[in-house]
N, C-alpha and C positions, 0 to 999 in steps of 0.2 A: 734169750737176749738180756743182758744186764740192764739195769735202770739207767746207768750212766750212758751206755752205748745207745740205748733207745732214745734218750733225751737229745744226744748228740745228732743222731740220724734225723730225728724230727725237726730239729732246728735247721739242719742243712736242707731238709725238704721245704721247710717254710721259706727260707731264703731263696731257694731255687724257684719256688712258685711265684714269689714276688718279682724276682728278676725276669721270669717268663712273661709276667704281666707287663713289665716295662718294655720288653722287646717287642710287644705288639702294638706300640702306641699308634701306628698308622691305621690300624683297623677301624672300619666304620661300625663294626658290630660290637656293642658293649659286652656281650657274652664273652668275646675273646679277651677282654681286658680284666676278667675276674680270675684271681689266683685259684688253684684247686682248693677244695674245701678240706684242708688239712686239719682243721679244728676237730672235725668228726673222727679222724684217724687218732688224734691225740687222745680224745675223750674215750675212745674204745679201750685205751690202756689205763684209764684212770678209774679209781674207785668212785662210784656214783654216790657222793655224800647226800643223803636224803633225810630230812627231819620229818617227812610225812609221805604218804603214798603219791604225792604229786611230782615226784622225781625232781625235787629242787636240786639244782647243781650250782654250787658257788663259783665253779670255775668258768662257767659260760652261760650267760643269759640267753633264752630263746630269741631267735631273729624272726621277723615277719616274713611271710612268703605270699605269693600270689594267691595261694590256696587258703591261708589263714587269715589274710587281711579282710576284715568284715565289709560286707556290702552295706552302704548307707540305708538306714531305715526307710527313707523316702525316695521312691524312684525318681530319677532325674535330678537329684541334689547335686550341687557343684561344690567342690572343695575350694575354699577361698584362701585359707592360711594354715600353716602347720608350725607348731612350735615343738622342737625336739630337745629334751633334756637327757644327757647321757652321764653314766658313770664311765671313767676311763677304762681301758682294757686291762688285761693281765699285767700284773707288775710284780717286782720283787718285794720282799718285806720292807717296812718302813724303817726297821732298825736291825742292825747286825748284832746278835746276841752271842754269848761265848761259845755255844754249840754250833754256830753258823760258820765258824772260821774255815772249816774244811770243805765247805760247799763251793761250787763254781756256778756263777750266774753269768750268762752271756747276753749282752744287749747291743753289740757293736755292728749289727748287720745294717749297713747304710741304706740298702735298697728297700728296707722295711719302713723307712721314715721319709721318703722323697715324694712330694706331691706329683712331680713330673716323672720321676723315675730315671735311672741312667739308660743311655743308649748302648746297645751291644754290638751293633755292626761295626766292621772295620772302618767304615767311612764316616762314622759319626762319633763325636766326643760326648754328645748330649742329644736328647730328642729336640732341643732347641739350639740350633747351631750358633746362634748369636747371644746366647746367654753368657755373660761374663764369668759368673762363678756360682757354683752350688755348694753351700756350706753344710756340714753335718757334724754336730758335736759328738765326740767319742770319749767315753770314760776309759782311762787306762789305769789299771792298778798294778804297778810294777812289783815283781817278786822281791826286789831288794828294798822295798820302802821300809824305813825305820819304824812306821807305825802300823802298816797293813797287816802284818803277821799277827798282831795282837788285837786289832780293832776292826778288821774288814775281811769279808769273804774274797774268794779268788775270782777272777774273770774281768768283765767289763761293765758292770752294773753299779751305779750309785744306789743307795737305799731309796726305795719307792719308785724306781725308774720303770717305765713301760718296757715290756719285753717285746721281741719280734712276734710272739703269739698274740700279745695285746694289740699290737699294730694290725695284725691280720684280722683279729676279731672286728675291729672297726671298719676296715676295708670291706669286709663281707657285710657288715650292717649297712654301710653306704651303698653297696651294690644291691642289696635287698630293697632299700628304699628307692633306688633308681628304678627298679623293675616296677614298683608300684606308682611312684609319683611322676616318673617321666614316661615310661613305656606304656603303662596301662591307663593312667588318668590324664596324661598330658597336662599335669598340674605345673611342673617345673619345666623350664626350657631344655631342649636336648643338649645344647652347648652351655657351658658355664657362663652365667651372666651375674657378675658380682652385685649388680643393683637389685637383684631378686633375692639375695641371700644375706643375712646378717649373722655373723659368727661371734659368739661371746665365750670366753673361757676364763677360768681362774688363771692366775699367773704362776702356774705350776707346769714343769716340763712335761709330765706324763698326760696332763689334760690338753695341752696345746698339741702334742703329738697325736693324741686320739682324735682331735679335731681335724688335723691335716689328714689322717689316714681315712676317716669317714668321708671326707670330701673327695679323696683320691678314689674311693669306692663309688661314690655318687657320680663323679664326673670323669673318672678314669684318666688315662694318659692320652689326651686327644691329639690327633694328628694335626699338625700346623705347617704352614709354609716355612721355608728356610729363614724368611725375614721376619717372621712374627715373633712376638715376645711370649714368654711363658705366662700362664695365668698366675695372678697374684692373689693369694688369700689374705684378706685383712681380718686378723683375729683380735677382737677388741677385748682388752683386759682392764682391770682396775688394780691399784695398789692393794696389797693384802690387807692394809690397815682399814680400808674403806669398802672392801669387796662385800657383796651380799649373795653370792652364789652358794655360800654355805652360811650357816648360823654364826654371825660375827659377834661373839661375846666380848671381844676386845673393844669394839666400837660401841657396844651397848652393855655396860656393866650390869644392868638390871637382870639380863638374861642369866648370868652366873648365880646371882642370888636366887632366882626362881628355880633353877636346876638344882642347886644345893638343897633348897627346901624339899623338892620332890625326893631327892635321894634320902633325905632324913625321915620323911613321913610316909613314904609309899610302903604299904604292907606287902605288896608284890615284890618289891626290891629287897625288903627285909628277909622275906621268905627264901628268895633266890640265894641271898648270901648265906643264910643259915643252912639250907639244904646242900650247898656245894662248898662248904668251908674246907672239908678234907680235900676235895679235888682241886681247889685253888691253891692250897698249900703244896700239894704234890706237883702241880704245874710249875709253881714258883721254884721249887727245889730242883726239878729237872732242868728247867730253862735258865736258872741263875738270875732270874729277874722277876719282880712282882708286876703284874699287868692287870688291867681290867679285862673282861671277857673279850672285848673287841681286840685288845692287844695280843691275848693268847691266839685268837683267830688269825690275826695278821702274821704271826710267826709260824703257825702250823699249816694253814691252808695253802699258802704258795707252794710248799713242798708237795702236798698232795696233788696240786694242779700240774706239777712238773715231774711227778713220779720220783721225787727224791725221798730218801729214807727219812722217816719221822725220828725225832730226837730221842736219844738215850743217854742218861747220865751214867758215866762209868765211875764207879766207886767200889768200896769193899763188897758191896752186894751186886756185883756186876751181873747183868742178865736178869735180875729180879723183875717181876711184873710191875712193881711200883716205880721202876727206874726208867720206863719207856712210855712215850706217848703212842697210843694206839688209834686205829680207826674209830673204835668205839668212843674213846675220849674225844676225838675230833668231832664226832657227832654230837656229844654232850655239850661241847663248847658252842656249836652252832644252835642247839636247842637253847642254851642259856642266853646267847646273844639275841635270839628271836624274842624271848621273854623280855629282856632288858629294853630292846629298841621299841617293842610295842608299847611298854609302859612310858618310856621317856619321850616318845614321839607322837603318841596318840591318846593313851588312855588315863594317864595319871592326872590327878587334880593339879591344875597349874600349867599344864602343857599348852592349853589354848593361848595363854599369855606369852609363853616362850615362842610359840609359832608366830604369834602376831607381831612380836617385836623382831624376831629373827627373820621371818619370811615376808614380812610386810612389803619391803622394797621389791622383792622379785614377784610377789603377787601384783604389785602395781605394774610392773613390766608386762606380765601376762595379760592383764586387763587392757593396757594400752595397745598391745599388739593386736588383740581381738577387735577393739573399737577402730583402730586405724585400718585394719583389713576390711572391716565392714564398710568403711568410708572409701574403699577402693585404694588403699595404699599399695605402693609398688613392691615392697618386700613381701614375698610369699612364704619364705622359709626362714624362721628365726631359730637359730641353733646355739644351744648352751652346752658347753662341755665342762663337766664338773666331776664330783666325787660321789662316793656312797653317801657322804654327809650333804650332798645336794638332793639326791633321790630320796632318802629317808624323810627329811622334813616335808618334801612335796607330798609323799605318800600320807604323812600325817595331816597335812593341810587338806588333802582331799578325803580324809577319813577312809583310806584304803583298808580292805579286809586283809590283804596280804602284807604284813609288816616285817617279813623276814629280811635279813640283811641282803641288800641288792647284789646279785652276782656281778662279775665282771662284764663290762659292756652292757649293763642294764640301760633301759631307755623308757622314757615317757613321752608319748605324742599327745599334744593337745591340738586338736583339729577344729577349725570353724567351717561349717557347711552352710549353704544357702539352698532352700527348696525352690522349686519352680514357682511357688506361690509368694516368694519373697520373705519366707520365715528363716530365722538363723538359729542354728543348733551347734552345740559344742560336743565333741566326742573325745574321750580320754582313753588311750591305749597304754597298757604297761606290759612290756616284755611280751608282745605279740597278741595279747588278749585285751578286751574291754575291761577296764578297772572296775572291780566290784568294791562297794563301800559297806562299811559296817552299819551305818545309820540309814542308808538309803535316802540321803538328802536330795539326791537326783539320780536318775538313770544316766550314767555317764556313757552309755551307748548312744544317747541322743537327748542331750540335756538343752532346754531352751536357753538361749544366750543370756537373757536378762536374769534368769535364775542362777546360772553360773557366775555372772559378774556380781550379783548380789552376794554370793558366797565368797568371792575374792574380796569384796568390800569389808567383810567382817574382819579381815586380817591387815587392813591398810589404816594406819594411824594417821590422824590429822597433825599430830605434833610428836613424831617419833623420838626426836633427840631428847625432849623434855621427859617423856616416859622412860627413856633409857637411863636417865640420870636419877630416877627416883630411888629412894633408899627404903 
């Protein structure tokens, strides 16, 4: 089976699986609302890019299961609050480079992005008969566009857009969390109650779609009477200029100065640049654009995740080994990205100040959520939909041992537990497992609340804006 045909078949299967999910909206069994696990089938045909024996896969982060979700350390402990931070799901590259123009990316499957899902019976126009309109934005790249043939790939995807695979990844993550938080722990209500959930996202299309799809997996397409209104998701955003779900150097100029100083003085980054000077020039020549390592990753890895051919530069030496990107080169890119992110987000001198200025506001949110939950706040699930650049600084803030680039649909859970003796503990899970730390500042399988809050306080500034304006 050719790569193109395989990709087409898999996208059709994904679309079918999601439509099947929507058609079962009346069912009382949540298991009937979950689309088939097609990600497994897709990954069977992918190269398992691994930078160590732990089988790291950039294309798909591990999801929690009933079997892997850890039992609390203290018997009888009760879960009071959970904060979820996600990276969006699978997406197309951020930029269309010259060798991308012959590719086709498809993102227009409307059933992949609907919280309620379309109805399929002949008697129904929608699962909610009295819903006036369901809107779905569709990208259309016409063949006759005066610009597209020179500037954009084919298909129906804007740069950086979530794919149907990415939508399904978060539906599956939401369904996995439902099995744990609803079915097993009775922590969240069985039916969606907006007063118990707070959803926050960057104001970016792919993160908002990821949030919608995770909630679709968590609460499914619930059966309602003909006169009921569809559930409404309130996704809270901030203008990009003042958002803090990623490190906002635009709002805090001091961050750029600190980062620039790290790049100039870090021996690790100097060595990385020296050791890979030839590879960087080779990639720039093949791709027709100079990029940082994360930029090279962005244009190469989506092809691998979708079984698309890796780039080859056609010139006088056509077919030469130095003219093509290979799986070995892709692995080297991931190696280099891991070295760079570990230095820039955790280890370099000056990183603490970057994290304090860049992650202080989010640290304050995490702390406030914990203390409000301890005081019996109504919100039980605080959900933040962001980017790899949301997950990475959080990993650095927690001093995580694993600083590799977060795969698609990566997630961090910060849980607050109360023991039968009235003690409060925090547990942090990253992509299915308890987060290990480099310095062992606390056992994140069961960290006392006061110790955890004291750690967050280190990153919370009393006068952030004054510090941000320092020269």
